[in-house]
mmCIF file of the N, C-alpha and C atoms, coordinates in Angstrom:
data_MODEL
# 
_entry.id   MODEL 
# 
loop_
_atom_site.group_PDB 
_atom_site.id 
_atom_site.type_symbol 
_atom_site.label_atom_id 
_atom_site.label_alt_id 
_atom_site.label_comp_id 
_atom_site.label_asym_id 
_atom_site.label_entity_id 
_atom_site.label_seq_id 
_atom_site.pdbx_PDB_ins_code 
_atom_site.Cartn_x 
_atom_site.Cartn_y 
_atom_site.Cartn_z 
_atom_site.occupancy 
_atom_site.B_iso_or_equiv 
_atom_site.pdbx_formal_charge 
_atom_site.auth_seq_id 
_atom_site.auth_comp_id 
_atom_site.auth_asym_id 
_atom_site.auth_atom_id 
_atom_site.pdbx_PDB_model_num 
ATOM 1   N N  . MET A 1 1  ? 91.311  113.175 106.329 1.00 0.00 ? 1  MET A N  1 
ATOM 2   C CA . MET A 1 1  ? 91.287  111.916 105.610 1.00 0.00 ? 1  MET A CA 1 
ATOM 3   C C  . MET A 1 1  ? 92.621  111.174 105.750 1.00 0.00 ? 1  MET A C  1 
ATOM 4   N N  . ILE A 1 2  ? 93.721  111.913 105.685 1.00 0.00 ? 2  ILE A N  1 
ATOM 5   C CA . ILE A 1 2  ? 95.041  111.289 105.809 1.00 0.00 ? 2  ILE A CA 1 
ATOM 6   C C  . ILE A 1 2  ? 95.195  110.645 107.182 1.00 0.00 ? 2  ILE A C  1 
ATOM 7   N N  . THR A 1 3  ? 94.696  111.298 108.214 1.00 0.00 ? 3  THR A N  1 
ATOM 8   C CA . THR A 1 3  ? 94.793  110.750 109.570 1.00 0.00 ? 3  THR A CA 1 
ATOM 9   C C  . THR A 1 3  ? 94.043  109.433 109.685 1.00 0.00 ? 3  THR A C  1 
ATOM 10  N N  . ILE A 1 4  ? 92.882  109.340 109.049 1.00 0.00 ? 4  ILE A N  1 
ATOM 11  C CA . ILE A 1 4  ? 92.099  108.111 109.080 1.00 0.00 ? 4  ILE A CA 1 
ATOM 12  C C  . ILE A 1 4  ? 92.861  106.983 108.392 1.00 0.00 ? 4  ILE A C  1 
ATOM 13  N N  . LEU A 1 5  ? 93.449  107.259 107.234 1.00 0.00 ? 5  LEU A N  1 
ATOM 14  C CA . LEU A 1 5  ? 94.217  106.240 106.524 1.00 0.00 ? 5  LEU A CA 1 
ATOM 15  C C  . LEU A 1 5  ? 95.434  105.819 107.324 1.00 0.00 ? 5  LEU A C  1 
ATOM 16  N N  . HIS A 1 6  ? 96.075  106.771 107.968 1.00 0.00 ? 6  HIS A N  1 
ATOM 17  C CA . HIS A 1 6  ? 97.246  106.474 108.796 1.00 0.00 ? 6  HIS A CA 1 
ATOM 18  C C  . HIS A 1 6  ? 96.846  105.546 109.943 1.00 0.00 ? 6  HIS A C  1 
ATOM 19  N N  . SER A 1 7  ? 95.752  105.848 110.609 1.00 0.00 ? 7  SER A N  1 
ATOM 20  C CA . SER A 1 7  ? 95.262  105.007 111.710 1.00 0.00 ? 7  SER A CA 1 
ATOM 21  C C  . SER A 1 7  ? 94.864  103.632 111.207 1.00 0.00 ? 7  SER A C  1 
ATOM 22  N N  . ALA A 1 8  ? 94.253  103.589 110.040 1.00 0.00 ? 8  ALA A N  1 
ATOM 23  C CA . ALA A 1 8  ? 93.839  102.301 109.470 1.00 0.00 ? 8  ALA A CA 1 
ATOM 24  C C  . ALA A 1 8  ? 95.047  101.419 109.179 1.00 0.00 ? 8  ALA A C  1 
ATOM 25  N N  . ARG A 1 9  ? 96.117  102.010 108.672 1.00 0.00 ? 9  ARG A N  1 
ATOM 26  C CA . ARG A 1 9  ? 97.338  101.230 108.412 1.00 0.00 ? 9  ARG A CA 1 
ATOM 27  C C  . ARG A 1 9  ? 97.916  100.673 109.708 1.00 0.00 ? 9  ARG A C  1 
ATOM 28  N N  . HIS A 1 10 ? 97.960  101.505 110.740 1.00 0.00 ? 10 HIS A N  1 
ATOM 29  C CA . HIS A 1 10 ? 98.465  101.033 112.036 1.00 0.00 ? 10 HIS A CA 1 
ATOM 30  C C  . HIS A 1 10 ? 97.624  99.881  112.556 1.00 0.00 ? 10 HIS A C  1 
ATOM 31  N N  . THR A 1 11 ? 96.320  100.039 112.527 1.00 0.00 ? 11 THR A N  1 
ATOM 32  C CA . THR A 1 11 ? 95.421  99.006  113.028 1.00 0.00 ? 11 THR A CA 1 
ATOM 33  C C  . THR A 1 11 ? 95.573  97.718  112.237 1.00 0.00 ? 11 THR A C  1 
ATOM 34  N N  . PHE A 1 12 ? 95.567  97.829  110.922 1.00 0.00 ? 12 PHE A N  1 
ATOM 35  C CA . PHE A 1 12 ? 95.700  96.651  110.073 1.00 0.00 ? 12 PHE A CA 1 
ATOM 36  C C  . PHE A 1 12 ? 97.031  95.954  110.301 1.00 0.00 ? 12 PHE A C  1 
ATOM 37  N N  . ALA A 1 13 ? 98.109  96.726  110.301 1.00 0.00 ? 13 ALA A N  1 
ATOM 38  C CA . ALA A 1 13 ? 99.447  96.140  110.441 1.00 0.00 ? 13 ALA A CA 1 
ATOM 39  C C  . ALA A 1 13 ? 99.644  95.495  111.799 1.00 0.00 ? 13 ALA A C  1 
ATOM 40  N N  . THR A 1 14 ? 99.126  96.113  112.850 1.00 0.00 ? 14 THR A N  1 
ATOM 41  C CA . THR A 1 14 ? 99.337  95.594  114.198 1.00 0.00 ? 14 THR A CA 1 
ATOM 42  C C  . THR A 1 14 ? 98.342  94.503  114.560 1.00 0.00 ? 14 THR A C  1 
ATOM 43  N N  . THR A 1 15 ? 97.080  94.784  114.415 1.00 0.00 ? 15 THR A N  1 
ATOM 44  C CA . THR A 1 15 ? 96.042  93.871  114.889 1.00 0.00 ? 15 THR A CA 1 
ATOM 45  C C  . THR A 1 15 ? 95.812  92.701  113.946 1.00 0.00 ? 15 THR A C  1 
ATOM 46  N N  . VAL A 1 16 ? 95.606  92.997  112.697 1.00 0.00 ? 16 VAL A N  1 
ATOM 47  C CA . VAL A 1 16 ? 95.234  91.956  111.746 1.00 0.00 ? 16 VAL A CA 1 
ATOM 48  C C  . VAL A 1 16 ? 96.429  91.102  111.341 1.00 0.00 ? 16 VAL A C  1 
ATOM 49  N N  . THR A 1 17 ? 97.504  91.735  110.918 1.00 0.00 ? 17 THR A N  1 
ATOM 50  C CA . THR A 1 17 ? 98.607  90.958  110.356 1.00 0.00 ? 17 THR A CA 1 
ATOM 51  C C  . THR A 1 17 ? 99.579  90.430  111.410 1.00 0.00 ? 17 THR A C  1 
ATOM 52  N N  . LEU A 1 18 ? 100.109 91.292  112.249 1.00 0.00 ? 18 LEU A N  1 
ATOM 53  C CA . LEU A 1 18 ? 101.025 90.795  113.285 1.00 0.00 ? 18 LEU A CA 1 
ATOM 54  C C  . LEU A 1 18 ? 100.298 89.893  114.261 1.00 0.00 ? 18 LEU A C  1 
ATOM 55  N N  . GLY A 1 19 ? 99.063  90.218  114.554 1.00 0.00 ? 19 GLY A N  1 
ATOM 56  C CA . GLY A 1 19 ? 98.263  89.396  115.464 1.00 0.00 ? 19 GLY A CA 1 
ATOM 57  C C  . GLY A 1 19 ? 98.037  87.992  114.945 1.00 0.00 ? 19 GLY A C  1 
ATOM 58  N N  . ASN A 1 20 ? 98.183  87.816  113.647 1.00 0.00 ? 20 ASN A N  1 
ATOM 59  C CA . ASN A 1 20 ? 98.023  86.497  113.029 1.00 0.00 ? 20 ASN A CA 1 
ATOM 60  C C  . ASN A 1 20 ? 99.344  85.941  112.515 1.00 0.00 ? 20 ASN A C  1 
ATOM 61  N N  . ASN A 1 21 ? 100.427 86.446  113.070 1.00 0.00 ? 21 ASN A N  1 
ATOM 62  C CA . ASN A 1 21 ? 101.781 85.939  112.820 1.00 0.00 ? 21 ASN A CA 1 
ATOM 63  C C  . ASN A 1 21 ? 102.226 86.016  111.363 1.00 0.00 ? 21 ASN A C  1 
ATOM 64  N N  . LEU A 1 22 ? 101.804 87.038  110.628 1.00 0.00 ? 22 LEU A N  1 
ATOM 65  C CA . LEU A 1 22 ? 102.294 87.212  109.270 1.00 0.00 ? 22 LEU A CA 1 
ATOM 66  C C  . LEU A 1 22 ? 103.712 87.776  109.311 1.00 0.00 ? 22 LEU A C  1 
ATOM 67  N N  . ASN A 1 23 ? 104.487 87.390  108.345 1.00 0.00 ? 23 ASN A N  1 
ATOM 68  C CA . ASN A 1 23 ? 105.860 87.844  108.213 1.00 0.00 ? 23 ASN A CA 1 
ATOM 69  C C  . ASN A 1 23 ? 105.891 89.326  107.878 1.00 0.00 ? 23 ASN A C  1 
ATOM 70  N N  . ILE A 1 24 ? 106.844 90.053  108.437 1.00 0.00 ? 24 ILE A N  1 
ATOM 71  C CA . ILE A 1 24 ? 106.952 91.498  108.233 1.00 0.00 ? 24 ILE A CA 1 
ATOM 72  C C  . ILE A 1 24 ? 107.140 91.838  106.755 1.00 0.00 ? 24 ILE A C  1 
ATOM 73  N N  . LYS A 1 25 ? 107.794 90.971  105.999 1.00 0.00 ? 25 LYS A N  1 
ATOM 74  C CA . LYS A 1 25 ? 107.970 91.215  104.561 1.00 0.00 ? 25 LYS A CA 1 
ATOM 75  C C  . LYS A 1 25 ? 106.637 91.136  103.829 1.00 0.00 ? 25 LYS A C  1 
ATOM 76  N N  . VAL A 1 26 ? 105.801 90.206  104.237 1.00 0.00 ? 26 VAL A N  1 
ATOM 77  C CA . VAL A 1 26 ? 104.469 90.073  103.632 1.00 0.00 ? 26 VAL A CA 1 
ATOM 78  C C  . VAL A 1 26 ? 103.616 91.288  103.982 1.00 0.00 ? 26 VAL A C  1 
ATOM 79  N N  . ILE A 1 27 ? 103.678 91.698  105.252 1.00 0.00 ? 27 ILE A N  1 
ATOM 80  C CA . ILE A 1 27 ? 102.924 92.877  105.694 1.00 0.00 ? 27 ILE A CA 1 
ATOM 81  C C  . ILE A 1 27 ? 103.358 94.099  104.886 1.00 0.00 ? 27 ILE A C  1 
ATOM 82  N N  . SER A 1 28 ? 104.641 94.244  104.675 1.00 0.00 ? 28 SER A N  1 
ATOM 83  C CA . SER A 1 28 ? 105.178 95.367  103.921 1.00 0.00 ? 28 SER A CA 1 
ATOM 84  C C  . SER A 1 28 ? 104.576 95.429  102.520 1.00 0.00 ? 28 SER A C  1 
ATOM 85  N N  . LYS A 1 29 ? 104.512 94.301  101.856 1.00 0.00 ? 29 LYS A N  1 
ATOM 86  C CA . LYS A 1 29 ? 103.939 94.254  100.509 1.00 0.00 ? 29 LYS A CA 1 
ATOM 87  C C  . LYS A 1 29 ? 102.443 94.541  100.537 1.00 0.00 ? 29 LYS A C  1 
ATOM 88  N N  . MET A 1 30 ? 101.733 94.021  101.534 1.00 0.00 ? 30 MET A N  1 
ATOM 89  C CA . MET A 1 30 ? 100.295 94.234  101.639 1.00 0.00 ? 30 MET A CA 1 
ATOM 90  C C  . MET A 1 30 ? 99.955  95.711  101.826 1.00 0.00 ? 30 MET A C  1 
ATOM 91  N N  . ILE A 1 31 ? 100.766 96.406  102.597 1.00 0.00 ? 31 ILE A N  1 
ATOM 92  C CA . ILE A 1 31 ? 100.527 97.820  102.872 1.00 0.00 ? 31 ILE A CA 1 
ATOM 93  C C  . ILE A 1 31 ? 101.008 98.693  101.707 1.00 0.00 ? 31 ILE A C  1 
ATOM 94  N N  . GLY A 1 32 ? 101.885 98.160  100.887 1.00 0.00 ? 32 GLY A N  1 
ATOM 95  C CA . GLY A 1 32 ? 102.379 98.908  99.741  1.00 0.00 ? 32 GLY A CA 1 
ATOM 96  C C  . GLY A 1 32 ? 103.700 99.599  99.981  1.00 0.00 ? 32 GLY A C  1 
ATOM 97  N N  . HIS A 1 33 ? 104.417 99.164  101.004 1.00 0.00 ? 33 HIS A N  1 
ATOM 98  C CA . HIS A 1 33 ? 105.734 99.736  101.274 1.00 0.00 ? 33 HIS A CA 1 
ATOM 99  C C  . HIS A 1 33 ? 106.780 99.043  100.412 1.00 0.00 ? 33 HIS A C  1 
ATOM 100 N N  . THR A 1 34 ? 107.859 99.752  100.157 1.00 0.00 ? 34 THR A N  1 
ATOM 101 C CA . THR A 1 34 ? 108.939 99.173  99.366  1.00 0.00 ? 34 THR A CA 1 
ATOM 102 C C  . THR A 1 34 ? 109.993 98.495  100.226 1.00 0.00 ? 34 THR A C  1 
ATOM 103 N N  . ASN A 1 35 ? 109.963 98.777  101.524 1.00 0.00 ? 35 ASN A N  1 
ATOM 104 C CA . ASN A 1 35 ? 110.912 98.106  102.416 1.00 0.00 ? 35 ASN A CA 1 
ATOM 105 C C  . ASN A 1 35 ? 110.279 97.887  103.791 1.00 0.00 ? 35 ASN A C  1 
ATOM 106 N N  . THR A 1 36 ? 110.854 96.964  104.542 1.00 0.00 ? 36 THR A N  1 
ATOM 107 C CA . THR A 1 36 ? 110.289 96.609  105.848 1.00 0.00 ? 36 THR A CA 1 
ATOM 108 C C  . THR A 1 36 ? 110.543 97.675  106.907 1.00 0.00 ? 36 THR A C  1 
ATOM 109 N N  . ARG A 1 37 ? 111.520 98.518  106.706 1.00 0.00 ? 37 ARG A N  1 
ATOM 110 C CA . ARG A 1 37 ? 111.801 99.576  107.692 1.00 0.00 ? 37 ARG A CA 1 
ATOM 111 C C  . ARG A 1 37 ? 110.603 100.521 107.822 1.00 0.00 ? 37 ARG A C  1 
ATOM 112 N N  . MET A 1 38 ? 109.985 100.853 106.709 1.00 0.00 ? 38 MET A N  1 
ATOM 113 C CA . MET A 1 38 ? 108.789 101.694 106.735 1.00 0.00 ? 38 MET A CA 1 
ATOM 114 C C  . MET A 1 38 ? 107.654 100.970 107.468 1.00 0.00 ? 38 MET A C  1 
ATOM 115 N N  . THR A 1 39 ? 107.526 99.685  107.201 1.00 0.00 ? 39 THR A N  1 
ATOM 116 C CA . THR A 1 39 ? 106.450 98.894  107.799 1.00 0.00 ? 39 THR A CA 1 
ATOM 117 C C  . THR A 1 39 ? 106.611 98.784  109.306 1.00 0.00 ? 39 THR A C  1 
ATOM 118 N N  . GLU A 1 40 ? 107.828 98.714  109.776 1.00 0.00 ? 40 GLU A N  1 
ATOM 119 C CA . GLU A 1 40 ? 108.067 98.608  111.218 1.00 0.00 ? 40 GLU A CA 1 
ATOM 120 C C  . GLU A 1 40 ? 107.507 99.804  111.976 1.00 0.00 ? 40 GLU A C  1 
ATOM 121 N N  . ASN A 1 41 ? 107.369 100.938 111.321 1.00 0.00 ? 41 ASN A N  1 
ATOM 122 C CA . ASN A 1 41 ? 106.755 102.096 111.964 1.00 0.00 ? 41 ASN A CA 1 
ATOM 123 C C  . ASN A 1 41 ? 105.253 101.906 112.162 1.00 0.00 ? 41 ASN A C  1 
ATOM 124 N N  . TYR A 1 42 ? 104.638 101.102 111.313 1.00 0.00 ? 42 TYR A N  1 
ATOM 125 C CA . TYR A 1 42 ? 103.204 100.864 111.398 1.00 0.00 ? 42 TYR A CA 1 
ATOM 126 C C  . TYR A 1 42 ? 102.873 99.640  112.239 1.00 0.00 ? 42 TYR A C  1 
ATOM 127 N N  . ALA A 1 43 ? 103.626 98.580  112.071 1.00 0.00 ? 43 ALA A N  1 
ATOM 128 C CA . ALA A 1 43 ? 103.341 97.314  112.748 1.00 0.00 ? 43 ALA A CA 1 
ATOM 129 C C  . ALA A 1 43 ? 104.121 97.250  114.056 1.00 0.00 ? 43 ALA A C  1 
ATOM 130 N N  . ARG A 1 44 ? 103.462 97.595  115.124 1.00 0.00 ? 44 ARG A N  1 
ATOM 131 C CA . ARG A 1 44 ? 104.108 97.597  116.435 1.00 0.00 ? 44 ARG A CA 1 
ATOM 132 C C  . ARG A 1 44 ? 103.606 96.428  117.259 1.00 0.00 ? 44 ARG A C  1 
ATOM 133 N N  . ALA A 1 45 ? 104.499 95.855  118.021 1.00 0.00 ? 45 ALA A N  1 
ATOM 134 C CA . ALA A 1 45 ? 104.139 94.716  118.862 1.00 0.00 ? 45 ALA A CA 1 
ATOM 135 C C  . ALA A 1 45 ? 103.235 95.186  120.001 1.00 0.00 ? 45 ALA A C  1 
ATOM 136 N N  . SER A 1 46 ? 102.061 94.610  120.073 1.00 0.00 ? 46 SER A N  1 
ATOM 137 C CA . SER A 1 46 ? 101.125 94.948  121.147 1.00 0.00 ? 46 SER A CA 1 
ATOM 138 C C  . SER A 1 46 ? 101.447 94.098  122.378 1.00 0.00 ? 46 SER A C  1 
ATOM 139 N N  . GLU A 1 47 ? 100.867 94.468  123.485 1.00 0.00 ? 47 GLU A N  1 
ATOM 140 C CA . GLU A 1 47 ? 101.068 93.708  124.723 1.00 0.00 ? 47 GLU A CA 1 
ATOM 141 C C  . GLU A 1 47 ? 100.570 92.277  124.550 1.00 0.00 ? 47 GLU A C  1 
ATOM 142 N N  . LYS A 1 48 ? 99.462  92.113  123.848 1.00 0.00 ? 48 LYS A N  1 
ATOM 143 C CA . LYS A 1 48 ? 98.902  90.771  123.623 1.00 0.00 ? 48 LYS A CA 1 
ATOM 144 C C  . LYS A 1 48 ? 99.855  89.932  122.784 1.00 0.00 ? 48 LYS A C  1 
ATOM 145 N N  . LEU A 1 49 ? 100.418 90.519  121.750 1.00 0.00 ? 49 LEU A N  1 
ATOM 146 C CA . LEU A 1 49 ? 101.354 89.803  120.892 1.00 0.00 ? 49 LEU A CA 1 
ATOM 147 C C  . LEU A 1 49 ? 102.591 89.387  121.666 1.00 0.00 ? 49 LEU A C  1 
ATOM 148 N N  . ILE A 1 50 ? 103.118 90.280  122.471 1.00 0.00 ? 50 ILE A N  1 
ATOM 149 C CA . ILE A 1 50 ? 104.289 89.970  123.293 1.00 0.00 ? 50 ILE A CA 1 
ATOM 150 C C  . ILE A 1 50 ? 103.967 88.855  124.267 1.00 0.00 ? 50 ILE A C  1 
ATOM 151 N N  . SER A 1 51 ? 102.805 88.930  124.892 1.00 0.00 ? 51 SER A N  1 
ATOM 152 C CA . SER A 1 51 ? 102.387 87.899  125.844 1.00 0.00 ? 51 SER A CA 1 
ATOM 153 C C  . SER A 1 51 ? 102.270 86.529  125.166 1.00 0.00 ? 51 SER A C  1 
ATOM 154 N N  . ASN A 1 52 ? 101.690 86.505  123.982 1.00 0.00 ? 52 ASN A N  1 
ATOM 155 C CA . ASN A 1 52 ? 101.560 85.240  123.247 1.00 0.00 ? 52 ASN A CA 1 
ATOM 156 C C  . ASN A 1 52 ? 102.914 84.643  122.903 1.00 0.00 ? 52 ASN A C  1 
ATOM 157 N N  . GLU A 1 53 ? 103.835 85.483  122.477 1.00 0.00 ? 53 GLU A N  1 
ATOM 158 C CA . GLU A 1 53 ? 105.170 84.997  122.118 1.00 0.00 ? 53 GLU A CA 1 
ATOM 159 C C  . GLU A 1 53 ? 105.920 84.490  123.354 1.00 0.00 ? 53 GLU A C  1 
ATOM 160 N N  . MET A 1 54 ? 105.766 85.184  124.464 1.00 0.00 ? 54 MET A N  1 
ATOM 161 C CA . MET A 1 54 ? 106.415 84.744  125.705 1.00 0.00 ? 54 MET A CA 1 
ATOM 162 C C  . MET A 1 54 ? 105.833 83.423  126.177 1.00 0.00 ? 54 MET A C  1 
ATOM 163 N N  . SER A 1 55 ? 104.549 83.220  125.985 1.00 0.00 ? 55 SER A N  1 
ATOM 164 C CA . SER A 1 55 ? 103.917 81.945  126.348 1.00 0.00 ? 55 SER A CA 1 
ATOM 165 C C  . SER A 1 55 ? 104.488 80.794  125.540 1.00 0.00 ? 55 SER A C  1 
ATOM 166 N N  . LYS A 1 56 ? 104.770 81.045  124.257 1.00 0.00 ? 56 LYS A N  1 
ATOM 167 C CA . LYS A 1 56 ? 105.383 80.020  123.420 1.00 0.00 ? 56 LYS A CA 1 
ATOM 168 C C  . LYS A 1 56 ? 106.755 79.623  123.954 1.00 0.00 ? 56 LYS A C  1 
ATOM 169 N N  . ILE A 1 57 ? 107.538 80.632  124.325 1.00 0.00 ? 57 ILE A N  1 
ATOM 170 C CA . ILE A 1 57 ? 108.871 80.357  124.855 1.00 0.00 ? 57 ILE A CA 1 
ATOM 171 C C  . ILE A 1 57 ? 108.776 79.620  126.186 1.00 0.00 ? 57 ILE A C  1 
ATOM 172 N N  . GLN A 1 58 ? 107.875 80.041  127.020 1.00 0.00 ? 58 GLN A N  1 
ATOM 173 C CA . GLN A 1 58 ? 107.692 79.394  128.320 1.00 0.00 ? 58 GLN A CA 1 
ATOM 174 C C  . GLN A 1 58 ? 107.312 77.932  128.131 1.00 0.00 ? 58 GLN A C  1 
ATOM 175 N N  . GLY A 1 59 ? 106.446 77.659  127.148 1.00 0.00 ? 59 GLY A N  1 
ATOM 176 C CA . GLY A 1 59 ? 106.024 76.296  126.881 1.00 0.00 ? 59 GLY A CA 1 
ATOM 177 C C  . GLY A 1 59 ? 107.156 75.399  126.430 1.00 0.00 ? 59 GLY A C  1 
ATOM 178 N N  . MET A 1 60 ? 108.172 75.959  125.786 1.00 0.00 ? 60 MET A N  1 
ATOM 179 C CA . MET A 1 60 ? 109.303 75.169  125.323 1.00 0.00 ? 60 MET A CA 1 
ATOM 180 C C  . MET A 1 60 ? 110.178 74.698  126.475 1.00 0.00 ? 60 MET A C  1 
ATOM 181 N N  . TYR A 1 61 ? 110.127 75.408  127.592 1.00 0.00 ? 61 TYR A N  1 
ATOM 182 C CA . TYR A 1 61 ? 111.012 75.075  128.707 1.00 0.00 ? 61 TYR A CA 1 
ATOM 183 C C  . TYR A 1 61 ? 110.295 74.415  129.871 1.00 0.00 ? 61 TYR A C  1 
ATOM 184 N N  . GLN A 1 62 ? 109.085 73.993  129.662 1.00 0.00 ? 62 GLN A N  1 
ATOM 185 C CA . GLN A 1 62 ? 108.360 73.302  130.750 1.00 0.00 ? 62 GLN A CA 1 
ATOM 186 C C  . GLN A 1 62 ? 108.324 71.817  130.502 1.00 0.00 ? 62 GLN A C  1 
# 
């Protein structure tokens, strides 16, 4: 059961919240962490998220 909850937190933090550009402080509160350092272990930047952010930067210089 703990493994399922752990996976659910990772999925939620990475896919749902970071994927929709939520602030890490907001994500931390939503997950129930007391600090963002704990949340950073759950919310990892995916390849898609990195690609989207790089596209934004590229668009600024074209």
